[in-house]
Backbone as JSON Lines, residues from 0, in Angstrom:
{"i":0,"aa":"X","n":[41.72,-19.56,-10.03],"ca":[40.29,-19.29,-9.85],"c":[40.1,-17.99,-9.06]}
{"i":1,"aa":"X","n":[39.09,-17.32,-9.44],"ca":[38.8,-16.04,-8.72],"c":[38.22,-16.29,-7.34]}
{"i":2,"aa":"X","n":[38.43,-15.42,-6.45],"ca":[37.94,-15.61,-5.03],"c":[36.42,-15.8,-4.97]}
{"i":3,"aa":"X","n":[35.64,-15.12,-5.91],"ca":[34.2,-15.33,-5.87],"c":[33.85,-16.8,-6.24]}
{"i":4,"aa":"X","n":[34.59,-17.39,-7.13],"ca":[34.29,-18.77,-7.49],"c":[34.65,-19.72,-6.37]}
{"i":5,"aa":"X","n":[35.67,-19.41,-5.65],"ca":[36.11,-20.21,-4.54],"c":[35.02,-20.17,-3.39]}
{"i":6,"aa":"X","n":[34.48,-19.03,-3.19],"ca":[33.4,-18.85,-2.21],"c":[32.12,-19.64,-2.73]}
{"i":7,"aa":"X","n":[31.82,-19.55,-3.98],"ca":[30.6,-20.28,-4.51],"c":[30.81,-21.83,-4.31]}
{"i":8,"aa":"X","n":[31.99,-22.33,-4.59],"ca":[32.22,-23.79,-4.44],"c":[32.15,-24.07,-2.93]}
{"i":9,"aa":"X","n":[32.75,-23.31,-2.11],"ca":[32.72,-23.62,-0.65],"c":[31.3,-23.66,-0.14]}
{"i":10,"aa":"X","n":[30.49,-22.68,-0.52],"ca":[29.09,-22.61,-0.09],"c":[28.36,-23.91,-0.59]}
{"i":11,"aa":"X","n":[28.61,-24.28,-1.85],"ca":[27.98,-25.42,-2.42],"c":[28.34,-26.68,-1.59]}
{"i":12,"aa":"X","n":[29.53,-26.83,-1.2],"ca":[29.92,-28.02,-0.43],"c":[29.45,-27.96,1.0]}
{"i":13,"aa":"X","n":[29.27,-26.78,1.56],"ca":[28.67,-26.65,2.89],"c":[27.22,-27.14,2.86]}
{"i":14,"aa":"X","n":[26.47,-26.72,1.83],"ca":[25.09,-27.15,1.69],"c":[25.03,-28.67,1.46]}
{"i":15,"aa":"X","n":[26.02,-29.17,0.67],"ca":[25.98,-30.7,0.48],"c":[26.26,-31.44,1.75]}
{"i":16,"aa":"X","n":[27.2,-30.94,2.57],"ca":[27.45,-31.61,3.85],"c":[26.3,-31.43,4.78]}
{"i":17,"aa":"X","n":[25.58,-30.35,4.76],"ca":[24.38,-30.15,5.55],"c":[23.31,-31.16,5.12]}
{"i":18,"aa":"X","n":[23.11,-31.35,3.84],"ca":[22.09,-32.24,3.35],"c":[22.53,-33.66,3.71]}
{"i":19,"aa":"X","n":[23.82,-34.02,3.66],"ca":[24.16,-35.41,4.05],"c":[23.97,-35.63,5.56]}
{"i":20,"aa":"X","n":[24.31,-34.65,6.37],"ca":[24.11,-34.71,7.85],"c":[22.6,-34.79,8.19]}
{"i":21,"aa":"X","n":[21.83,-34.04,7.46],"ca":[20.4,-34.13,7.67],"c":[19.79,-35.49,7.3]}
{"i":22,"aa":"X","n":[20.29,-36.03,6.26],"ca":[19.83,-37.34,5.82],"c":[20.23,-38.43,6.8]}
{"i":23,"aa":"X","n":[21.47,-38.32,7.28],"ca":[21.89,-39.36,8.3],"c":[21.07,-39.19,9.62]}
{"i":24,"aa":"X","n":[20.87,-37.95,9.97],"ca":[20.06,-37.74,11.2],"c":[18.62,-38.26,11.02]}
{"i":25,"aa":"X","n":[18.07,-38.04,9.87],"ca":[16.69,-38.58,9.6],"c":[16.65,-40.07,9.61]}
{"i":26,"aa":"X","n":[17.66,-40.75,9.06],"ca":[17.73,-42.22,9.13],"c":[17.88,-42.67,10.6]}
{"i":27,"aa":"X","n":[18.76,-41.97,11.33],"ca":[18.94,-42.37,12.75],"c":[17.65,-42.18,13.55]}
{"i":28,"aa":"X","n":[16.85,-41.13,13.16],"ca":[15.59,-40.84,13.89],"c":[14.48,-41.8,13.43]}
{"i":29,"aa":"X","n":[14.71,-42.56,12.38],"ca":[13.66,-43.53,11.93],"c":[12.76,-43.02,10.81]}
{"i":30,"aa":"X","n":[13.15,-41.82,10.22],"ca":[12.34,-41.24,9.18],"c":[12.98,-41.54,7.82]}
{"i":31,"aa":"X","n":[13.11,-42.81,7.42],"ca":[13.78,-43.15,6.22],"c":[13.13,-42.53,4.97]}
{"i":32,"aa":"X","n":[11.8,-42.44,4.94],"ca":[11.14,-41.9,3.81],"c":[11.48,-40.45,3.56]}
{"i":33,"aa":"X","n":[11.67,-39.67,4.6],"ca":[12.07,-38.33,4.48],"c":[13.55,-38.19,4.19]}
{"i":34,"aa":"X","n":[14.37,-39.21,4.48],"ca":[15.81,-39.12,4.33],"c":[16.19,-39.38,2.82]}
{"i":35,"aa":"X","n":[15.34,-40.03,2.04],"ca":[15.63,-40.27,0.68],"c":[15.73,-38.94,-0.13]}
{"i":36,"aa":"X","n":[14.87,-37.99,-0.03],"ca":[15.11,-36.73,-0.68],"c":[16.37,-35.94,-0.22]}
{"i":37,"aa":"X","n":[16.69,-36.06,1.07],"ca":[17.86,-35.45,1.57],"c":[19.13,-36.02,0.91]}
{"i":38,"aa":"X","n":[19.21,-37.38,0.75],"ca":[20.32,-37.98,0.09],"c":[20.34,-37.6,-1.35]}
{"i":39,"aa":"X","n":[19.16,-37.56,-2.06],"ca":[19.14,-37.2,-3.35],"c":[19.62,-35.77,-3.53]}
{"i":40,"aa":"X","n":[19.25,-34.83,-2.67],"ca":[19.73,-33.51,-2.74],"c":[21.28,-33.41,-2.48]}
{"i":41,"aa":"X","n":[21.72,-34.24,-1.61],"ca":[23.14,-34.3,-1.34],"c":[23.9,-34.73,-2.64]}
{"i":42,"aa":"X","n":[23.43,-35.77,-3.3],"ca":[24.08,-36.18,-4.53],"c":[23.97,-35.13,-5.64]}
{"i":43,"aa":"X","n":[22.85,-34.5,-5.74],"ca":[22.66,-33.41,-6.66],"c":[23.71,-32.27,-6.44]}
{"i":44,"aa":"X","n":[23.86,-31.89,-5.22],"ca":[24.82,-30.85,-4.82],"c":[26.25,-31.29,-5.1]}
{"i":45,"aa":"X","n":[26.57,-32.54,-4.88],"ca":[27.95,-32.97,-5.11],"c":[28.24,-32.98,-6.62]}
{"i":46,"aa":"X","n":[27.34,-33.46,-7.44],"ca":[27.46,-33.41,-8.88],"c":[27.64,-32.0,-9.37]}
{"i":47,"aa":"X","n":[26.78,-31.07,-8.87],"ca":[26.91,-29.69,-9.3],"c":[28.15,-29.01,-8.8]}
{"i":48,"aa":"X","n":[28.6,-29.38,-7.51],"ca":[29.79,-28.87,-7.08],"c":[31.02,-29.29,-7.9]}
{"i":49,"aa":"X","n":[31.09,-30.58,-8.26],"ca":[32.19,-31.06,-9.13],"c":[32.16,-30.34,-10.42]}
{"i":50,"aa":"X","n":[30.95,-30.15,-10.99],"ca":[30.81,-29.39,-12.26],"c":[31.33,-27.98,-12.16]}
{"i":51,"aa":"X","n":[30.96,-27.3,-10.99],"ca":[31.48,-25.96,-10.73],"c":[32.94,-25.91,-10.67]}
{"i":52,"aa":"X","n":[33.62,-26.91,-10.0],"ca":[35.06,-26.91,-9.91],"c":[35.61,-27.09,-11.33]}
{"i":53,"aa":"X","n":[35.02,-27.89,-12.12],"ca":[35.5,-28.17,-13.46],"c":[35.46,-26.92,-14.3]}
{"i":54,"aa":"X","n":[34.34,-26.19,-14.29],"ca":[34.09,-24.99,-15.06],"c":[34.97,-23.85,-14.52]}
{"i":55,"aa":"X","n":[34.94,-23.63,-13.15],"ca":[35.66,-22.5,-12.61],"c":[37.19,-22.67,-12.74]}
{"i":56,"aa":"X","n":[37.66,-23.92,-12.76],"ca":[39.11,-24.15,-12.86],"c":[39.62,-23.78,-14.21]}
{"i":57,"aa":"X","n":[38.72,-23.69,-15.2],"ca":[39.15,-23.35,-16.58],"c":[39.07,-21.91,-16.85]}
{"i":58,"aa":"X","n":[38.51,-21.13,-15.94],"ca":[38.39,-19.64,-16.07],"c":[39.64,-19.01,-15.43]}
{"i":59,"aa":"X","n":[39.93,-17.87,-15.93],"ca":[41.13,-17.12,-15.45],"c":[40.73,-16.08,-14.43]}
């Protein structure tokens, strides 16, 4: 994989972990309704990150 692709995937996973942490913090603070979009965003980023790894690993 090219270094640019590695950076893209790392940034993707950092945003995913930030969304997960934000969702956990919102649940802990009692804002469950606002945490649902954060968890959805986390799942979306994870799926997209796995897709990026799949596509980028096939490129030279």
